[in-house]
C-alpha positions as CSV (number, residue, x, y, z in Angstrom):
1,M,-211.9,-88.4,-52.2
2,A,-209.2,-90.9,-53.0
3,S,-209.2,-92.6,-56.4
4,V,-210.1,-96.2,-56.7
5,Q,-206.5,-97.1,-57.3
6,D,-205.4,-95.2,-54.1
7,R,-208.0,-97.0,-52.1
8,V,-207.0,-100.4,-53.6
9,I,-203.4,-99.6,-52.6
10,E,-204.4,-98.6,-49.0
11,V,-206.4,-101.8,-48.5
12,T,-203.6,-103.9,-50.0
13,A,-201.1,-102.2,-47.7
14,R,-203.3,-102.9,-44.7
15,V,-204.0,-106.6,-45.5
16,L,-200.4,-107.4,-46.5
17,Q,-198.8,-105.1,-43.8
18,L,-196.8,-103.2,-46.3
19,D,-196.0,-99.5,-46.8
20,A,-198.6,-98.0,-49.2
21,G,-195.8,-95.9,-50.8
22,D,-194.0,-99.1,-51.9
23,I,-197.1,-100.5,-53.8
24,K,-197.3,-99.7,-57.5
25,P,-200.1,-100.4,-60.0
26,E,-197.9,-102.8,-61.9
27,N,-197.1,-104.9,-58.8
28,N,-198.3,-108.5,-58.9
29,F,-200.1,-109.4,-55.6
30,S,-198.3,-112.7,-55.1
31,A,-195.0,-112.4,-57.0
32,D,-194.2,-108.8,-56.0
33,L,-196.1,-108.2,-52.8
34,G,-196.0,-111.7,-51.3
35,A,-199.7,-112.4,-51.0
36,E,-200.5,-116.0,-50.1
37,S,-203.8,-117.6,-51.1
38,V,-205.4,-116.9,-47.7
39,Q,-204.4,-113.2,-48.0
40,S,-205.7,-113.1,-51.6
41,I,-209.2,-114.2,-50.3
42,E,-208.9,-111.6,-47.5
43,L,-208.1,-108.9,-50.0
44,V,-211.2,-109.7,-52.0
45,A,-213.3,-109.5,-48.8
46,M,-211.7,-106.2,-47.8
47,F,-212.2,-104.7,-51.3
48,E,-215.9,-105.7,-51.1
49,E,-216.1,-104.0,-47.8
50,E,-214.2,-100.9,-48.8
51,F,-216.3,-100.3,-51.9
52,G,-219.6,-101.7,-50.8
53,I,-219.7,-104.2,-53.7
54,E,-220.0,-108.0,-54.2
55,M,-217.5,-109.7,-56.4
56,E,-217.5,-113.2,-57.9
57,E,-214.6,-114.7,-56.0
58,D,-213.0,-116.7,-58.8
59,A,-213.1,-113.7,-61.2
60,A,-211.6,-111.5,-58.4
61,L,-208.9,-113.9,-57.6
62,A,-207.9,-114.1,-61.3
63,V,-206.9,-110.4,-61.1
64,T,-203.1,-110.4,-60.6
65,T,-201.9,-106.8,-60.4
66,V,-202.8,-103.8,-58.3
67,G,-203.7,-101.7,-61.3
68,S,-205.9,-104.4,-62.9
69,A,-207.6,-104.8,-59.5
70,A,-208.5,-101.1,-59.5
71,E,-209.9,-101.4,-63.1
72,F,-211.8,-104.6,-62.2
73,I,-213.3,-102.9,-59.1
74,E,-214.3,-99.8,-61.1
75,G,-216.2,-102.0,-63.5
76,I,-218.0,-103.9,-60.7
77,C,-218.9,-100.6,-59.1
78,K,-220.5,-99.4,-62.3
79,E,-222.3,-102.7,-62.8
80,Q,-223.7,-102.5,-59.3
81,G,-224.5,-98.8,-59.4
82,V,-222.0,-97.9,-56.6
83,E,-220.5,-94.4,-56.9
84,V,-216.7,-94.2,-56.6
């Protein structure tokens, strides 16, 4: 099973139409990967779908890097009892 970070990278690559191999944990969604606000909202929705969780949108949108998104999602999964 892929790690949370690998799954975050895969979803990010799909939504932003980038090569997953080019996405690093330290990448900033907007500054480095070019995510616009609409895409950021789409990323939140896709992460929720990928992991079977619900995230508070403002808190999720405040996460700026791929690595911190993986950590944030891991925390939400634990809170909501979702195994990753």
